[in-house]
Backbone as JSON Lines, residues from 0, in Angstrom:
{"i":0,"aa":"M","n":[29.72,-18.15,11.34],"ca":[29.06,-17.48,10.24],"c":[27.83,-18.29,9.85]}
{"i":1,"aa":"P","n":[26.66,-17.64,9.65],"ca":[25.46,-18.37,9.23],"c":[25.68,-19.05,7.89]}
{"i":2,"aa":"S","n":[25.05,-20.21,7.74],"ca":[25.26,-21.0,6.53],"c":[24.83,-20.26,5.26]}
{"i":3,"aa":"F","n":[23.81,-19.38,5.35],"ca":[23.36,-18.72,4.14],"c":[24.36,-17.68,3.63]}
{"i":4,"aa":"L","n":[25.31,-17.25,4.46],"ca":[26.32,-16.3,4.02],"c":[27.54,-16.99,3.41]}
{"i":5,"aa":"K","n":[27.66,-18.28,3.58],"ca":[28.84,-18.98,3.08],"c":[28.86,-19.08,1.57]}
{"i":6,"aa":"N","n":[27.71,-19.22,0.95],"ca":[27.66,-19.37,-0.49],"c":[26.59,-18.44,-1.06]}
{"i":7,"aa":"P","n":[26.92,-17.18,-1.34],"ca":[25.9,-16.24,-1.8],"c":[25.3,-16.61,-3.16]}
{"i":8,"aa":"A","n":[25.95,-17.47,-3.92],"ca":[25.42,-17.88,-5.23],"c":[24.42,-19.01,-5.11]}
{"i":9,"aa":"D","n":[24.25,-19.54,-3.91],"ca":[23.32,-20.65,-3.7],"c":[21.91,-20.24,-4.1]}
{"i":10,"aa":"E","n":[21.29,-20.99,-5.0],"ca":[19.96,-20.65,-5.49],"c":[18.87,-20.85,-4.45]}
{"i":11,"aa":"A","n":[19.18,-21.53,-3.36],"ca":[18.18,-21.71,-2.32],"c":[17.98,-20.41,-1.54]}
{"i":12,"aa":"V","n":[18.97,-19.52,-1.58],"ca":[18.86,-18.23,-0.92],"c":[18.45,-17.23,-1.99]}
{"i":13,"aa":"V","n":[17.26,-16.69,-1.85],"ca":[16.71,-15.84,-2.9],"c":[16.28,-14.51,-2.31]}
{"i":14,"aa":"Y","n":[16.61,-13.42,-2.97],"ca":[16.18,-12.11,-2.55],"c":[14.81,-11.81,-3.15]}
{"i":15,"aa":"A","n":[13.85,-11.49,-2.34],"ca":[12.5,-11.07,-2.71],"c":[11.58,-12.21,-3.08]}
{"i":16,"aa":"L","n":[12.04,-13.21,-3.77],"ca":[11.18,-14.33,-4.17],"c":[11.93,-15.62,-3.93]}
{"i":17,"aa":"G","n":[11.23,-16.64,-3.54],"ca":[11.87,-17.93,-3.35],"c":[11.16,-19.01,-4.12]}
{"i":18,"aa":"P","n":[11.83,-20.14,-4.33],"ca":[11.17,-21.26,-5.01],"c":[10.2,-21.91,-4.04]}
{"i":19,"aa":"R","n":[8.91,-21.68,-4.26],"ca":[7.92,-22.27,-3.37],"c":[6.7,-22.69,-4.18]}
{"i":20,"aa":"D","n":[6.11,-23.76,-3.77],"ca":[4.88,-24.25,-4.41],"c":[4.99,-24.33,-5.92]}
{"i":21,"aa":"G","n":[6.11,-24.77,-6.42],"ca":[6.25,-24.97,-7.85],"c":[6.71,-23.74,-8.61]}
{"i":22,"aa":"Y","n":[6.87,-22.61,-7.95],"ca":[7.36,-21.41,-8.62],"c":[8.87,-21.41,-8.55]}
{"i":23,"aa":"T","n":[9.5,-21.16,-9.65],"ca":[10.95,-21.06,-9.63],"c":[11.34,-19.62,-9.38]}
{"i":24,"aa":"S","n":[12.5,-19.42,-8.84],"ca":[12.96,-18.07,-8.56],"c":[13.35,-17.37,-9.86]}
{"i":25,"aa":"P","n":[12.99,-16.1,-10.01],"ca":[13.43,-15.37,-11.2],"c":[14.93,-15.16,-11.21]}
{"i":26,"aa":"L","n":[15.59,-15.39,-10.09],"ca":[17.04,-15.25,-10.05],"c":[17.74,-16.47,-10.6]}
{"i":27,"aa":"S","n":[17.05,-17.6,-10.7],"ca":[17.7,-18.82,-11.16],"c":[17.16,-19.32,-12.49]}
{"i":28,"aa":"T","n":[16.25,-18.6,-13.11],"ca":[15.7,-19.02,-14.4],"c":[15.51,-17.81,-15.3]}
{"i":29,"aa":"N","n":[15.33,-18.1,-16.56],"ca":[14.97,-17.05,-17.5],"c":[13.46,-17.08,-17.67]}
{"i":30,"aa":"L","n":[12.79,-16.08,-17.15],"ca":[11.35,-15.99,-17.27],"c":[11.02,-15.26,-18.57]}
{"i":31,"aa":"K","n":[9.94,-15.67,-19.19],"ca":[9.5,-15.06,-20.43],"c":[8.25,-14.23,-20.17]}
{"i":32,"aa":"P","n":[8.21,-12.98,-20.63],"ca":[6.99,-12.2,-20.47],"c":[5.83,-12.85,-21.23]}
{"i":33,"aa":"A","n":[4.66,-12.86,-20.61],"ca":[3.47,-13.43,-21.24],"c":[2.79,-12.43,-22.17]}
{"i":34,"aa":"C","n":[3.11,-11.13,-21.99],"ca":[2.56,-10.08,-22.84],"c":[3.45,-8.84,-22.64]}
{"i":35,"aa":"P","n":[3.27,-7.82,-23.47],"ca":[4.04,-6.59,-23.22],"c":[3.72,-6.02,-21.83]}
{"i":36,"aa":"A","n":[4.64,-5.26,-21.29],"ca":[4.45,-4.66,-19.97],"c":[3.19,-3.8,-19.97]}
{"i":37,"aa":"L","n":[2.46,-3.86,-18.87],"ca":[1.25,-3.05,-18.7],"c":[1.66,-1.73,-18.04]}
{"i":38,"aa":"V","n":[1.52,-0.65,-18.76],"ca":[1.96,0.66,-18.28],"c":[0.83,1.34,-17.53]}
{"i":39,"aa":"F","n":[1.14,1.86,-16.36],"ca":[0.17,2.55,-15.5],"c":[0.53,4.02,-15.42]}
{"i":40,"aa":"G","n":[-0.45,4.82,-15.02],"ca":[-0.18,6.23,-14.71],"c":[0.75,6.3,-13.51]}
{"i":41,"aa":"E","n":[1.38,7.43,-13.34],"ca":[2.4,7.61,-12.29],"c":[1.98,7.08,-10.92]}
{"i":42,"aa":"D","n":[0.76,7.39,-10.49],"ca":[0.33,7.02,-9.13],"c":[-1.0,6.26,-9.18]}
{"i":43,"aa":"D","n":[-1.18,5.43,-10.21],"ca":[-2.46,4.76,-10.43],"c":[-2.28,3.24,-10.43]}
{"i":44,"aa":"F","n":[-3.35,2.54,-10.07],"ca":[-3.34,1.08,-10.13],"c":[-4.6,0.53,-10.8]}
{"i":45,"aa":"R","n":[-5.44,1.41,-11.33],"ca":[-6.66,0.96,-12.01],"c":[-6.34,0.47,-13.41]}
{"i":46,"aa":"L","n":[-7.06,-0.59,-13.82],"ca":[-6.85,-1.16,-15.14],"c":[-7.56,-0.33,-16.2]}
{"i":47,"aa":"T","n":[-6.91,-0.18,-17.34],"ca":[-7.45,0.58,-18.47],"c":[-7.95,-0.38,-19.54]}
{"i":48,"aa":"P","n":[-8.66,0.12,-20.54],"ca":[-9.06,-0.75,-21.66],"c":[-7.87,-1.42,-22.36]}
{"i":49,"aa":"A","n":[-6.75,-0.74,-22.44],"ca":[-5.55,-1.36,-23.04],"c":[-5.07,-2.54,-22.2]}
{"i":50,"aa":"H","n":[-5.12,-2.39,-20.87],"ca":[-4.76,-3.49,-19.97],"c":[-5.72,-4.66,-20.18]}
{"i":51,"aa":"E","n":[-7.02,-4.35,-20.24],"ca":[-8.04,-5.39,-20.43],"c":[-7.77,-6.19,-21.69]}
{"i":52,"aa":"H","n":[-7.43,-5.5,-22.76],"ca":[-7.15,-6.18,-24.03],"c":[-5.97,-7.14,-23.87]}
{"i":53,"aa":"A","n":[-4.89,-6.67,-23.25],"ca":[-3.71,-7.52,-23.05],"c":[-4.04,-8.7,-22.14]}
{"i":54,"aa":"L","n":[-4.79,-8.47,-21.07],"ca":[-5.12,-9.54,-20.12],"c":[-6.05,-10.57,-20.74]}
{"i":55,"aa":"N","n":[-6.97,-10.13,-21.61],"ca":[-7.81,-11.09,-22.33],"c":[-6.95,-12.02,-23.18]}
{"i":56,"aa":"G","n":[-5.93,-11.47,-23.83],"ca":[-5.01,-12.3,-24.62],"c":[-4.24,-13.29,-23.77]}
{"i":57,"aa":"V","n":[-3.77,-12.85,-22.61],"ca":[-3.06,-13.75,-21.7],"c":[-3.98,-14.87,-21.24]}
{"i":58,"aa":"A","n":[-5.21,-14.52,-20.87],"ca":[-6.16,-15.53,-20.38],"c":[-6.48,-16.56,-21.46]}
{"i":59,"aa":"Q","n":[-6.66,-16.12,-22.69],"ca":[-6.96,-17.05,-23.78],"c":[-5.78,-17.97,-24.06]}
{"i":60,"aa":"E","n":[-4.58,-17.44,-23.96],"ca":[-3.39,-18.24,-24.24],"c":[-3.06,-19.21,-23.11]}
{"i":61,"aa":"V","n":[-3.26,-18.8,-21.88],"ca":[-2.87,-19.6,-20.73],"c":[-3.94,-20.62,-20.34]}
{"i":62,"aa":"S","n":[-5.21,-20.31,-20.51],"ca":[-6.3,-21.18,-20.06],"c":[-6.18,-22.64,-20.5]}
{"i":63,"aa":"P","n":[-5.86,-22.93,-21.77],"ca":[-5.79,-24.34,-22.17],"c":[-4.67,-25.12,-21.47]}
{"i":64,"aa":"N","n":[-3.62,-24.45,-21.06],"ca":[-2.48,-25.11,-20.41],"c":[-2.56,-24.86,-18.91]}
{"i":65,"aa":"K","n":[-3.2,-25.76,-18.19],"ca":[-3.43,-25.59,-16.75],"c":[-2.14,-25.62,-15.92]}
{"i":66,"aa":"K","n":[-1.04,-26.08,-16.51],"ca":[0.21,-26.17,-15.75],"c":[1.01,-24.86,-15.8]}
{"i":67,"aa":"T","n":[0.6,-23.93,-16.63],"ca":[1.32,-22.67,-16.73],"c":[1.08,-21.85,-15.48]}
{"i":68,"aa":"R","n":[2.16,-21.36,-14.91],"ca":[2.08,-20.49,-13.74],"c":[2.53,-19.1,-14.16]}
{"i":69,"aa":"L","n":[1.97,-18.11,-13.52],"ca":[2.3,-16.72,-13.83],"c":[2.88,-16.04,-12.61]}
{"i":70,"aa":"L","n":[3.91,-15.27,-12.83],"ca":[4.49,-14.4,-11.82],"c":[4.16,-12.98,-12.24]}
{"i":71,"aa":"I","n":[3.39,-12.27,-11.44],"ca":[2.95,-10.93,-11.78],"c":[3.75,-9.95,-10.92]}
{"i":72,"aa":"A","n":[4.63,-9.21,-11.56],"ca":[5.57,-8.33,-10.85],"c":[5.22,-6.87,-11.11]}
{"i":73,"aa":"G","n":[4.99,-6.13,-10.02],"ca":[4.69,-4.71,-10.12],"c":[5.93,-3.87,-9.82]}
{"i":74,"aa":"Y","n":[6.02,-2.75,-10.51],"ca":[7.13,-1.82,-10.33],"c":[6.57,-0.4,-10.2]}
{"i":75,"aa":"A","n":[7.35,0.49,-9.64],"ca":[6.96,1.89,-9.5],"c":[8.14,2.77,-9.89]}
{"i":76,"aa":"P","n":[7.86,4.0,-10.28],"ca":[8.95,4.89,-10.68],"c":[9.85,5.27,-9.5]}
{"i":77,"aa":"P","n":[11.09,5.61,-9.78],"ca":[12.06,5.88,-8.71],"c":[11.81,7.16,-7.93]}
{"i":78,"aa":"N","n":[10.96,8.06,-8.41],"ca":[10.77,9.34,-7.72],"c":[9.79,9.27,-6.54]}
{"i":79,"aa":"L","n":[9.18,8.1,-6.29],"ca":[8.23,7.96,-5.17],"c":[8.95,7.52,-3.9]}
{"i":80,"aa":"P","n":[8.42,7.87,-2.73],"ca":[8.99,7.34,-1.49],"c":[8.92,5.81,-1.51]}
{"i":81,"aa":"Q","n":[9.91,5.17,-0.95],"ca":[10.05,3.71,-1.06],"c":[8.83,2.95,-0.54]}
{"i":82,"aa":"D","n":[8.29,3.32,0.62],"ca":[7.13,2.6,1.16],"c":[5.89,2.77,0.28]}
{"i":83,"aa":"H","n":[5.69,3.96,-0.24],"ca":[4.56,4.21,-1.14],"c":[4.74,3.44,-2.45]}
{"i":84,"aa":"A","n":[5.95,3.43,-2.96],"ca":[6.23,2.72,-4.21],"c":[5.99,1.22,-4.06]}
{"i":85,"aa":"R","n":[6.39,0.66,-2.94],"ca":[6.19,-0.77,-2.71],"c":[4.71,-1.1,-2.62]}
{"i":86,"aa":"A","n":[3.94,-0.3,-1.87],"ca":[2.5,-0.53,-1.74],"c":[1.79,-0.36,-3.08]}
{"i":87,"aa":"L","n":[2.17,0.66,-3.83],"ca":[1.55,0.9,-5.13],"c":[1.84,-0.24,-6.1]}
{"i":88,"aa":"S","n":[3.07,-0.71,-6.12],"ca":[3.41,-1.82,-7.03],"c":[2.69,-3.1,-6.62]}
{"i":89,"aa":"D","n":[2.49,-3.31,-5.33],"ca":[1.69,-4.46,-4.85],"c":[0.25,-4.34,-5.34]}
{"i":90,"aa":"R","n":[-0.34,-3.16,-5.19],"ca":[-1.73,-2.97,-5.63],"c":[-1.88,-3.2,-7.12]}
{"i":91,"aa":"R","n":[-0.9,-2.76,-7.9],"ca":[-0.95,-2.98,-9.35],"c":[-0.92,-4.47,-9.67]}
{"i":92,"aa":"A","n":[0.01,-5.18,-9.06],"ca":[0.12,-6.62,-9.33],"c":[-1.15,-7.35,-8.89]}
{"i":93,"aa":"L","n":[-1.7,-6.98,-7.75],"ca":[-2.92,-7.62,-7.26],"c":[-4.13,-7.31,-8.14]}
{"i":94,"aa":"A","n":[-4.2,-6.1,-8.68],"ca":[-5.3,-5.75,-9.59],"c":[-5.23,-6.6,-10.86]}
{"i":95,"aa":"V","n":[-4.03,-6.81,-11.37],"ca":[-3.86,-7.64,-12.57],"c":[-4.24,-9.09,-12.24]}
{"i":96,"aa":"R","n":[-3.79,-9.59,-11.11],"ca":[-4.11,-10.97,-10.71],"c":[-5.62,-11.15,-10.56]}
{"i":97,"aa":"Q","n":[-6.27,-10.2,-9.9],"ca":[-7.71,-10.3,-9.71],"c":[-8.44,-10.34,-11.04]}
{"i":98,"aa":"R","n":[-8.02,-9.53,-11.99],"ca":[-8.69,-9.53,-13.3],"c":[-8.47,-10.85,-14.02]}
{"i":99,"aa":"L","n":[-7.28,-11.41,-13.91],"ca":[-7.02,-12.71,-14.55],"c":[-7.86,-13.81,-13.9]}
{"i":100,"aa":"I","n":[-8.09,-13.74,-12.61],"ca":[-8.98,-14.69,-11.93],"c":[-10.4,-14.54,-12.47]}
{"i":101,"aa":"E","n":[-10.85,-13.3,-12.62],"ca":[-12.18,-13.05,-13.17],"c":[-12.31,-13.57,-14.6]}
{"i":102,"aa":"L","n":[-11.19,-13.62,-15.33],"ca":[-11.19,-14.13,-16.7],"c":[-11.06,-15.65,-16.75]}
{"i":103,"aa":"G","n":[-11.01,-16.3,-15.59],"ca":[-11.05,-17.76,-15.54],"c":[-9.75,-18.47,-15.22]}
{"i":104,"aa":"L","n":[-8.67,-17.74,-14.94],"ca":[-7.42,-18.41,-14.59],"c":[-7.45,-18.83,-13.12]}
{"i":105,"aa":"E","n":[-6.74,-19.9,-12.82],"ca":[-6.67,-20.43,-11.46],"c":[-5.82,-19.53,-10.57]}
{"i":106,"aa":"A","n":[-6.39,-19.13,-9.45],"ca":[-5.66,-18.28,-8.51],"c":[-4.39,-18.97,-8.0]}
{"i":107,"aa":"A","n":[-4.46,-20.28,-7.84],"ca":[-3.31,-21.03,-7.32],"c":[-2.13,-21.03,-8.29]}
{"i":108,"aa":"N","n":[-2.36,-20.66,-9.54],"ca":[-1.29,-20.66,-10.54],"c":[-0.69,-19.28,-10.75]}
{"i":109,"aa":"M","n":[-1.0,-18.35,-9.86],"ca":[-0.46,-16.99,-10.0],"c":[0.16,-16.53,-8.69]}
{"i":110,"aa":"Q","n":[1.3,-15.9,-8.82],"ca":[2.01,-15.34,-7.67],"c":[2.27,-13.87,-7.98]}
{"i":111,"aa":"T","n":[2.09,-12.99,-7.01],"ca":[2.35,-11.57,-7.22],"c":[3.49,-11.1,-6.34]}
{"i":112,"aa":"V","n":[4.16,-10.08,-6.8],"ca":[5.2,-9.42,-6.01],"c":[5.24,-7.96,-6.43]}
{"i":113,"aa":"G","n":[5.39,-7.1,-5.45],"ca":[5.55,-5.67,-5.72],"c":[6.97,-5.26,-5.37]}
{"i":114,"aa":"F","n":[7.73,-4.9,-6.37],"ca":[9.12,-4.51,-6.14],"c":[9.25,-3.03,-5.79]}
{"i":115,"aa":"G","n":[8.2,-2.26,-6.0],"ca":[8.31,-0.83,-5.75],"c":[9.34,-0.23,-6.66]}
{"i":116,"aa":"N","n":[10.2,0.6,-6.1],"ca":[11.3,1.15,-6.9],"c":[12.64,0.62,-6.39]}
{"i":117,"aa":"D","n":[12.58,-0.53,-5.73],"ca":[13.76,-1.18,-5.19],"c":[14.05,-2.43,-6.03]}
{"i":118,"aa":"F","n":[14.72,-2.23,-7.15],"ca":[14.97,-3.34,-8.06],"c":[16.33,-3.17,-8.69]}
{"i":119,"aa":"S","n":[16.74,-4.17,-9.42],"ca":[18.06,-4.13,-10.03],"c":[18.11,-3.1,-11.15]}
{"i":120,"aa":"P","n":[19.3,-2.69,-11.53],"ca":[19.43,-1.71,-12.62],"c":[18.87,-2.24,-13.95]}
{"i":121,"aa":"T","n":[18.72,-3.54,-14.08],"ca":[18.19,-4.09,-15.33],"c":[16.67,-4.2,-15.3]}
{"i":122,"aa":"G","n":[16.04,-3.92,-14.16],"ca":[14.59,-4.0,-14.05],"c":[13.92,-2.77,-14.64]}
{"i":123,"aa":"P","n":[12.61,-2.85,-14.86],"ca":[11.89,-1.68,-15.36],"c":[11.97,-0.54,-14.36]}
{"i":124,"aa":"S","n":[12.12,0.67,-14.83],"ca":[12.19,1.82,-13.92],"c":[11.0,2.73,-14.14]}
{"i":125,"aa":"S","n":[9.85,2.14,-14.31],"ca":[8.66,2.94,-14.54],"c":[7.46,2.27,-13.89]}
{"i":126,"aa":"A","n":[6.31,2.85,-14.11],"ca":[5.07,2.38,-13.5],"c":[4.48,1.26,-14.36]}
{"i":127,"aa":"V","n":[4.99,0.05,-14.22],"ca":[4.53,-1.06,-15.04],"c":[4.27,-2.31,-14.19]}
{"i":128,"aa":"V","n":[3.53,-3.23,-14.81],"ca":[3.39,-4.59,-14.29],"c":[3.84,-5.51,-15.42]}
{"i":129,"aa":"V","n":[4.7,-6.45,-15.09],"ca":[5.16,-7.44,-16.05],"c":[4.64,-8.79,-15.62]}
{"i":130,"aa":"I","n":[4.01,-9.5,-16.56],"ca":[3.5,-10.83,-16.28],"c":[4.48,-11.83,-16.89]}
{"i":131,"aa":"Y","n":[5.11,-12.62,-16.04],"ca":[6.08,-13.62,-16.5],"c":[5.42,-14.99,-16.52]}
{"i":132,"aa":"R","n":[5.78,-15.78,-17.49],"ca":[5.26,-17.13,-17.65],"c":[6.28,-18.13,-17.15]}
{"i":133,"aa":"Q","n":[5.79,-19.09,-16.35],"ca":[6.62,-20.2,-15.87],"c":[5.92,-21.49,-16.28]}
{"i":134,"aa":"N","n":[6.53,-22.25,-17.18],"ca":[5.93,-23.53,-17.59],"c":[6.51,-24.66,-16.77]}
């Protein structure tokens, strides 16, 4: 039996995200949202003025603390085909990351992931991006 199947609770084995380059796994820590969830249209990934306002707040709060890392997680509604939902959630997370870079945050301190509509029952089930803070 492969060693990774012997202990499924082992935090070194992570589904979707792993502890790399200083990022902790969301499965082994309690991540705190850096701002309210950014809600997108059903099949859209463009940023709105409301998103801009929230991202400006995140940039102002995070900029002074260079050690803060952000995990930007995109989600899609369950009614989309799985491959489209995954790609759409990736594009949403990347659009948010790009805007935060433009606002002066370090690219090396941000990680993105698109969960699509393949997430746990406790995850968001809508068209949102959640920015988590890791100190």
